[in-house]
N, C-alpha and C positions, 0 to 999 in steps of 0.2 A: 655724620652729624651735620656737615655743611649742607648736604643735599636736603635733609629734612627742614633746615631753616629756610632754604630757597623755596621749597614747596609751600611752607607755611606763609612766607611773605607773598608768594604768588596768590595763594588762596585769600589772604587778607586783602590784597589789592583788588582781586576780582569781586569779593563781597562788598568792599567799599565802593567800587565803581558801580556795581549794579544797584546797591542800596541808595546811592546818591542820585543816580541819573537813569532811572528805569525808563522814563519817557523817552529820553534821547536814545537809549539803547534800542528800544523797540522801533523808534523812528528809523534809525540806521539799519536795523535788521529788516524792517519792512521795505525800505528802499532797495536793499540788496535782494530781497525776495522778488520784488517787481522786476528788477533788472534780469535776474535769473530766469523768471518765467517768460519774459520777452524773448530772451535768447533761445529758450527751450521751445517755445511756440514756433519760432523760425525753423529750427532743426527738425521739428515734427510736423511740418506743413500746417501749422496753426492748431494742431490737435493735441491738447494736453493729456487726453486719455491714452494716446499712443505712448507718450512719455511715461505715464503711470504704469502701463503694461510692461514697457521696456525696463523700467526700474525694478519691477518685481522679478522679471526674468534674470536680470543681471545680479540682483541680490541673492537669488536662489543659487546661481552659479558660484558666487562668492562664498556662500555658506559651505559649499563642498570644499573649496580651496582652504577656507579657515579651519574646517574640521581636520583636514589633512595636516595643516601646519600645527595645530594643537596636538595631534597625535605624535608628530615628530618631536615637538617640544617636550612631550612627556616620555620620550625615549623609545618610541616604537621603532622596531628594527625594520619593519616593512610597512609602508603606508600605501594604500590603494586609494586613489582619488576617485570617488564615485560621483559622477555628474548627476545632478538632479534637474530633470526637466519638469515642465508643467504642461498639463493639458488645458484645453480651452475652458473647460468647466471650472478647474481650479483657479485659473486666472480671473474668470468671471466672479467667482466667490470672493477671492481676495480683494479685487478691485471694486466690486459691487457694480460692475458694468454688465449689462445683459450679454449672455453668451453669444448670441448671433452677432452683436456689435463687436464683441471681442474677436470673433472669428474674422470679421471683415477687416478690423484694424490690424490683426496679426498678418493677414494676407498682404495688406499695404506695406507693413513693415518688412515682411519677407521679400517683397519686390525690391526693397532698398538694402537687402542683406543685413538688416538690424537683428533679425531673428531667423532661425531656421527650424523647420520641422524635420526631425530625424525619423529613421525607420521605426522607432518605437512609438511614433505618433505624438511625441512630446516636443515642446518648444524649448529652444536653447538660444543663447546669444549667438548672433550670426557673425560672419567675418568683418562686417562694418561696425561691430560693437567694440569700440575702443574704451575699455573700462577706465583707463587713466583720464582720457578726454571727458568721459561721461561725468566722472566725479570732479574734475577740474571745473566744469561748467557750474557745478553746485558749490564750489569752494567759497564764493562770497557769502554763503549762508552760515559759514562757520567763522573762524577767527577773522578772516580778511574783512568781513562785512560789519563786524561789531567791535573791533579793537578800538581803543581810544586813539585820537589823533596824536601823533608824535611817537608812537611805539612801533 
């Protein structure tokens, strides 16, 4: 019972905060977004398309990890983590970046070990892909960037 009251109070607070101060909320979020994009541009040599491609590759990898975790949570006795790579055409389709441009950008990212092309011809996160760091960079877009002052 205590937990449901806490959740209800949190939801009421959030609704009240957003309802009262939407302009301020989006201003703070926009400020966080611009700061994140500036950091991302630096990390990807000024090329936000590389970031977009890396994001898709990392999220695809995380989908495999999440599927395995869900299977374990449902009581599966044996869980096989099947990695899911992407080919250049799939990345082009998802990102809406021309395939040849995707290929060039993947080659640049591979030279920095952000992605690797394995024997199956698919692209996967490379050894320089630190998932925790990747999402830490984005964290200001979540709670850190929009929480009211004083919380």
